[in-house]
N, C-alpha and C positions, 0 to 999 in steps of 0.2 A: 568347701562351700558352707557346710554345716558349722564348722568351727568359726568361720568368718561371721556367720549369722549370730552365733552364740556370743561372741565377743562384742559384736555391734549392739546386740540387745542389752548386754550387761552394761556397756558404757552408756547406752541411752537411758536405762532405768536408774542406774546407780552412780553414774559419773557426775561429779559436781565441780571438779576442778577445771580450770581453763585448759589444761593439758588434755584431760579426758574428752572434752568437747572437740578439741582439735583432732584428736585421734579418731573419734567417732566420725567426724566429717571425712577424714582421709579414707576410712574404711568404706564410707558411702560412695566415694569416688571409685574405689576398686569394684564395689558392687555394681556400679553403673557400667563400668567397662565389661564386667562379666555378663551383664544383661544384654549387651550388644551381640554376644555370641549365642546363636540359637541352640548350640549344643550344650550350653551350661544348664544344669538342672535347677534353675532358679524357681520354677513353678513347683516342681516336685518337693523341693526343700521347704516350701512355704515362705521363702524369702520375698518372692514377688508380691504376695498378698500383704505381707508385713509392710513393705515399702509403700504400697498403694494406700493402705490404711493410714500410715504415718503422714502421707502427703495430703490427706483429705480430712483428718479427724477434727482439726481446729475450725474448719468451715462448715461441715455438715452437722456437727454436734450430735452424732449418733453414737451411743455407747458401744464400745467394741472391746472384748476381752484382751485383744492383742495389745491395746494401749491403755489398759486399765491402770489408773494411778499416775499416768504420765502427764506432766504439765510442762509445756515449753515456756522458757523465759523469752525475753525480747533482747537478749544479748546479741552481739555481732555474730558469734558462732552459731546460735540458733537461727539467725537470719540467713546465714550461709547454708545451713542444713535445709532450710525451707526451699531455697532456690535449687539445691541439689536434688531434693525430692521431686520438685516440679520437672526437673530435667530427666529424672528417671521415668516419669510418666510419659514424656515424649519418646524416650527410647523404647519403652514397653509397647507403645502404640504401634510400633513397626513389627511386633511379633504377633502373628495371628492367634497363637495359643494364649497369649496374655490378654487379648482384647476382651473376652468374656469376663475376666476378673475386673477389668476397668469398669465394665458396666455394672457388675454386681456390687462394687464398693463405692458407688456414688461419686465417681470421678467427675462426671459431667456437672452435677449441681455444685461441686466444690470449685470447679474452675469458673462456672458462671457466677459464682458468688462475687467475683471481682469485676463483673461486667455491670458496673453502675457508676454514676458520677462521683467524683471526689468532692464530697460536700464540705470537708473541713481539712485543715492543714495536716493533722495527724489522725491516725486511725488506731484505736486501742493504744498500744504502747509503741507501735512502729512510728518512726518519724515520717514526715510527708514524702521525703525522697525514697525511704525504704518501702513505704506502701506503694508508691508509684512504680517502683522497680518490680515488686511482687505482682502488681496488677498487670503490667505489660508482659511479664514473663508468663503469667497464667493465661492471658489471652493468646499469646503466641503458641503455648502448648495446646490450647483449645483448638487452634487451627489444625494441629496434627491429629488430635483425638477425634474431633467431631465427625469426619467422614466414616469412621469405623463404628460410631455409636449413633446412627441417624435416628433410631427410635427414641433413644434417651434424649437426644437433641430436641426432638419435636415435643416430647412429653414435658420437658423442662421449659418449654416456650422460649427457646434460645433466640429464635428469630425476633420475637418481640423485644427481648432484652437488648439485643444488638442494635435494633433500629432505634430504640429509645436512647441507647448510649451514643449512637451516631448523631442523633438529634442534639444531644448535649454537646457533642464535639463541635458542632457548627454554631452553637448558641453563643450568646453574649455574656455568659456567666464569667465572673472574674476568677480565672484559674490560670496559674502559671506553672507549666510543667518544669520539672527540674532538669530533665534531659541528661542525667548523669550516667545511666546504665547503658549497656549495649543495646537493649531494646528501645531505649529512650532517645536514640540518635535523631537529631533534627527536631526534637520536641521541647527544647528549652523555651519557656515563655509562651507556649501555645499547647494545643491539644492534638497536634498532627500525629504524634506517636500513637495515641489511643485510637485515632481514626484509622491509621495505617493498619494496625493489627486487627482491629474489628473487621475491616474490609477483607483482610486475609482469611478470617474465619468464614465469612460469607462466601468468599471465593472458593474455599475448600469444599463447602457443602453444595454450593450451586453447581460446581463443576461435575458433580455426580449425576446431574440431570435427573434427579429424583423428583417425580411429579408432585409428591406430597410436600416436599420442602419448598419447591418453587411456587406452588399454589399458595402455600401458607404465607410466603413472602409477599406475593402479589396482592393477596387479599388484604394485607395490612398497608397497602399503598407504597410498597417498596420502590416501584418504578419512579413515581413522582418524587419521592424522598431522595433517591439516588441521583436524579437529575439536579435537584437542588444542591446536593453535596458536590456534584461535578461542577456546577456553576461556581460554587464557593471556592473550590480548588483552582479552577481556571482563573478566577480573579486574583487569587493569591499568587499564581504563577506569573501573572502580569507584573506584579511587584518584584518578585525575585524567584527565578526558576531554580529548583534543585531536584536531586534524584528522588527525594521523599515525595514531593508533590507530583512528580511525573508518575511514580509508582501508584499513588492514590488514584490519579486520573485513569491510568491504564486498567487498574482493578475495577473501577466503577464501569468503564466501558465494557469490560469483559462480563461483568455481572448483568448489565443491560442486554448484552448479546445473548447470554444463556437464558435469561428470563423471557425475552421476546421471540426467540427463534421458534418458528412453526406455530405461532399463536397470533392470529390476526387482531384480536381485541387488544392484546398487549402492545402490538405494533401501533395501533391507533392511539393508545394512551401515550406512547412514546412520541408520536409524530407532532403533537400539538406544541411541544416545547423542545423536544429532543433534537430535531433537525437544526434549529438555530444554534444550539450548543455544539452540535457535531461539526458543523461547517468549519469553524476556526481550526480544528485539529487537522482537517484535510488541507487547509491553507498553509500549513506549517512551512516555514522557510526550509528548503532542502539542505541548506548548509548545516542546520541543527542536527541532521541525521547522523553526523559524524562527531557530535559533541561528547559522546560517551556518557551522558547523563541518563539516557533511556528514551530519547525522542524516537528512536527507531521502533522500539516496542510500542510506544504510545501511538505512532502512526498505524502500525499493524492492527492494534486493537480498535482504533477508530475505523479502519476499513472493514474489520470484522463486524463491528457494531453496525456499520452502514449496511452490510450484507444481511445481517440477521434482523435488524430492527426496522429497516426502511423498505427493502426489496420485498415485494409481495403484498404491500399495502398501498393501494393507489393514492390514498390521501397523503401518506408520507412521501411517496415517489413524486407526486406533483409538487409538493412543497420543496423537495430537494431540487427538482428541475427549475422551479421558480427562483431558487437561490443560486442558479447557474452552477449547480454541483457537478454536472457532466463536464463542464469546462475545467473545473478544478481537477477532476480525475484524469482528463486528457493532458493537462499540464504536468501532472505527476508521471503519467505514462511517457511523456516526451523526454523525461530524464533518462529513460532507457536503462533503469536499474534492474538487474536480473531478478532480484528478490521481490521487487514490487510489481513487475509486469504481469506475472501470472494471476495474482489476486485482483489487480485492477481490470484486466481483460475479462476475468470471470464475472466481476460486478457489472461491467458494461454489457456483456452478453445477456445477463439476467435482466438488466434494465431495459434492454431492447424489446422485451415483451410489452412494455408500455409504448403505445404508438407515437407518443410525443418525443421519444428519446432520439430517434434517428435524425430528426431535423436539428436537434441540438448538436449531435455529433457532426453532421454535415456543415453546420455553421461555424464550428470552432476553427480558429486559426492560431497557429503557434508562431514561433520565431521565424522571421523571413517569410511570413504569410504561408507557412506550412499547413496543409490540410490534414484532416484525420486519415483519409485514405492513404496519403503519402506516408504518414507516420506508421500505419499498420503494415504497409508493404516493406518499409525499411526494417521494421522489427522482424518480419518474415525472413528477409535476406540475412539479417544478423543471426537469427536462430539457425538457419541452414548452414551458415558459415561455421558456427560452433559445433553443429552436428556432423560436419564433414560431408555434406551432400555435394555430389559432383555437379558442377556447372562449368560452362566454358566462359571465356573472358567477357562475353556479352550477357551472361546470365541465362543462356539457353540450356535445354535438356541435353544431357550427354548419354546417359544410360536409359535406353528406351524400355528395357525390361523392368527395371526397378528405379523409376525416375526420382522418387522422393525418399529412398532408403538412406539412412545415415551410415557413416563408416562403421559404426559399431554393429549395426544390423548385418552388414555385408561380411563382417569378420566372423560372425557366429556360425557354427556348424548346425546342420539340421538335427534337431533332437525331438523325436516323437513325444508328444505330451498328451495327457488325457483330454477328452472333449470338453470337460468342465473347467479347464484351465485356459486362461487367455494366452494367445501366442505373443511372440515378440512384437509383431506388427501392431497388435491391439494394445499391448502395454505401453508401447512407445507414444501412443496418443496422449496418455496422462502425464508423460514425463517431459513434455515440452509444450510450448504455447501455440504451435501451428494450428491445432484444432480450434482453439479459441479465436485465433485471427481469422480463420476460414469462416467460422460461425458469425463473427462480427461483420465481415465483408458481405456475407450472404444477407444479413439484415440491411446493410446499406445498399446492396445491389451492385452488380458488376458493371453496369452501364452508366455512362455520363458522370463518372467520378472526377471531380475537379482537381487541378493541381498536380497531374501526373505527367512524368516524363516518359520517353520511349522505353527507358530501362524499367520503369515502373510497370508499364504495360506488358513487357516481357515477363516480369515476375507475376503479374496478375493473371496471365494465361495459365501459369502453373497452379496458382491458388484456386482458380476457378474449377480445376479438375482434381482437386485434392481428394475428394471422396472416391472418384473413379480410380485414381492411382492407389489409394489405400485398399480398395476392394481387390485390385490387381495384386497387391502385396500379399494379401491374405490367401488368394488363390495360388500364388506362387509358393507360399509356405505349405499349403495343402498338397500341392503336386509333389513337392520335395519330400514331404513326410510319407506320402503314398508310395513313392518309388523306393524309399528306404526299406519298407516292410512288405509291400505288395506289388503285384504286377497287374495293372488295370486291364480289364477286358478291352477288346477293340473299340467298342462304342464309347466306353468311358474315356479311353485314351484319346479318341477323336474329339470328344467334348472338351476335355482338358486342354487339348491343343488349340481348339477354337477360342476358348476363353483366354488363353495366353496371348493368342494373336490379337484378340480384341484389345487387350491391355496395351500391347505394343503399338497397335494402330493408333490408339488414343495418344500415346507418347509422340508418335511421328506427326500426328495431326497438330498437336500443341507446338512441336518444334517448327513445323511449317508456318504456323500462325506467328510464332515468334520471329522467324526469319522475315516474314512479310512485314511485320511491324518495324523491324530494323531497316529493311529496304525502303519502306515508306518514309521513315525518319531520315534516311540518307538522301532520298530524293528531295525531301522537303528542305534539308540543309543545303543541297545544291541550289535549289530555287532561291533560297534566302541569300545564298552567296552571290548568285547572279544579280539579284536585286541590289545588293550592296555595291557590286561592281558597276552596275548601271548608274547608280547614284553617284559613285565616285567619278565616272566618265562625264556625267552632266556637270559636276562641280568643276572638273578640269576644263571642260569646254567653255563654261562661263568665265573662268579665270582667263582663258586665252582671249575671249572676246573683250574682256576688261583691259587686258594688256595691249591688245591691238588698238582699242579706242584711245588708250593713253599714248601709245606711240604716234598715232595720227595727230593727236593734240600737240605733242611735242614737235612734230614735223611742221605743223601750221604756225606754231609760235616761233620757231627758229629759222624758217625758210620763207622769205616773202613771196617767192614764186609759187610755192606750195599753198600759201595762204590765198593768193589770187585765184589759183586753180580751184581751191575749195569754195571760194566765193562764187566763181562762175557756175560750179556744179550746184551750189545752193540756189542761185538765181534761176538756173535751168529747171530745177525741181519745183521751185515756187511757180514758175511760169507754166509748167506742165500741169500743175494742180489747179490752175485757174479755169474758170468756166470760159468756153470759147465763144459763146453767143454774146452779142452786145446788148447792153441794157437800153431799152427803147426810150424810156422816160427817166428823168432824174440825172443828177450829176454823178460823175464817176470820180471817186476819191482814190488817190494813190496810196498804197500800203507801204511803199518804200520810204525809208528815211535817208535823205541825201547826206552823203559824206560819212555814212556808217562804215566802220572798219572791222566789224565783228563778223564771225562766221557761225554764230548761234542765233537761235530765234530771239527777236527783239521783244522787249517788254518794258514796263515802267521801271523795273529794277534790273540792273546789270551787275553781275559778279565778275570782277576782273581776276582771271587766273594767270599765273605766269610760271614758267618752268623754273624749277629749283636751281 
């Protein structure tokens, strides 16, 4: 390694030929590979410090004996060396032993030197394309270095520089990125590459959740500025969506989440404009989730932003509710995507602390007029099916001792664990969505839930007793552990037996209730069936009467004797219907029409029918 360093320094200081510079760069590549190996004595040999000084001396302008008399040209080989030196800084930032050297040798100011607007096509003797490549490379390396040099980051006012740079990125200044380099992907003719890597730097430091960094950002109006940039990126996405824009949007949403989390004042700052910007991300077309561009990540960061920036602030929550945000969340939940259900249910449970939320959930209707309660119960059944919980063909309890235990839980042997460690029954709560479904249904109430079938009520009976069953599981584990190592005294054994019986009795009670629900449903189905048959009988009887009337009509029209008989019956009926008492005064008018040959009631209009 010492020999490598000596040859490198000699070529650096005295090499002037094209070949010398190429060899120097090749040695620098080898040094980079060695720096990736923690066992290599790079620091002890002084090679690390030399490389750091070489990477920064042109930017910080601080005299250093290691590079005394060195002057770089702006040839292609020197340009390549500059990029290789930046790359070495990124590699060294991963070595905890090298981090102090990065701080001591002004790496932070050197990298921040490039965080400024490109004011002219060329810079010194670098071409516009070369300078842009160095700028983007430096900002990319800054994202790797900044988390390890937070104090330097703050002392150099990096947040201020980055926010000003981002302001330039969304400005109307005439600038056309070259987009030639790896880091310039997607940045040709725009400033998206600069925006992308600047946001990465902010993301790297904000993700530390350092109060000083986040406070410094918020004091400079970062929340409002980030919302403006998010709006800018969203408008650009409407024109043409690509992976770069989606990454920018996701990073901004993450930054807002990290800044606003657990701070009511910042949430209020977000709420005035942020909710309107956030809603379209939650309204995303589900088909886009499989596009491969990053919509999946964008949706998750939007949901995370909703959880961190809206929940807990009544102003923001009310605004979200007014925008029918709960309906959008339930629409997403109705997709029944495993990776989405957990976070959406968590958000809904948190939202239910707002008294206005439950009415929104109850009002929601999905496809085929599906209700929220029905959706939640379907998710419960789907979850139990995946967990391998035993149920009969009607969804009733089968195992009264462990009615909600998964197949994995039943396969595990009894292993005594310390008191401060959660048991399998407790850990299982966080590993599936049943606890969230139970909490949500508790908020909605278990009575008078609309749109439920008998099968749903059978499942609801289990959900309602979820906590009781879970307590029984814990006691069951406790009993099993005790029997593994101890023999309880008589009174304790009796108490444990009573507790176990209570749990089993609860299971039997739920099973009986489920059977009652199914029997009631069966009885109702029989009644409905009888009503249908009664209706069918009435229809058949009506048809028989119509057919008989038609047959009588045919008989009268085809048989003269039958017609005369019908006429006599008609006259007899008419006579029987007349009043028997004689009219004392006035003339009596006959109602019969002489010579009439019809057997139907006479009137002004007569329709003549004939047999076909």
